Residue, then its C-alpha position, 0 to 999 in steps of 0.5 A: m661116695k665120701q667127697k674127699t677132704l682137699s689141703a693145700g700146700i707147698v713144696v718150698l724150695r731154696r736154691e743154693s750153689h749147687w744144690c736145692l734145700y727143700l722147706l720141712l715143719r715140725c708139729y710134734d714128731y711129725w715133719d711136712f711141708p706148709k700145708g692147710m685147709v681149702e677154705a669154701g670159695e677158695s682155690p686150692i693153690s691161692a688156699a696153698c699160698r695162704e698156708v705158707r705165708e700164715e705159717t712161715s711168713i714167707t710170702e714171696l713164691e715164684f711157680s716156676w713150673g707153673q701150677t702143676f700139682i701131686e696128690t697124696e693117697p687119702y689117709g686119716r678120714g679120708k683127706v687128701a693133700r695136693y702140694y705144687l712147688a715153688s721156690t723162694p730167694g729168701q732163706k727167713i723163716e717165722l714160725p707166727v702165732n696163729p690166733q686161735l692156737g695161741r702159739p706157734e703151729h709148728d716147732e721147728f722148721r729145717w731148710l734141709n737137703y733132697h736127702g736131709a729132708r727124704a730121712l724126716l718125712v713120713p713113708r706117704l710124703v717120700h713120694v711127694l719130695d721125689w716128684a719136686h725133686a725131679l720136676s725141679g731139676c734139682 
């Protein structure tokens, strides 16, 4: 049996007065939550935090729901994405230049309400948003 390749990410939300906004990143035509590969010797939660920091410059994350996670079904070549849920108090995002690429990894970011985020996500990620939305009570 082939071992799964694990990537880890975070559904980042920001609470507004009566609702929550979810952070999505776009690379080409594909919208996703911040995520990336778990490196050797790194825990999935540490990898998820590192990826958020590298992709968005967000350093302040609150894991009010603990380290609960949800995983996608295998896709691509057996890759599985594990997502945690965290909130951040700020709304400032930077898309820093990735040294290996010489440009930012993502082309755009958006803070979106639940319905707006659901409309942009591919079907395999909709259940991740639904999970985060239910868990957060937004």
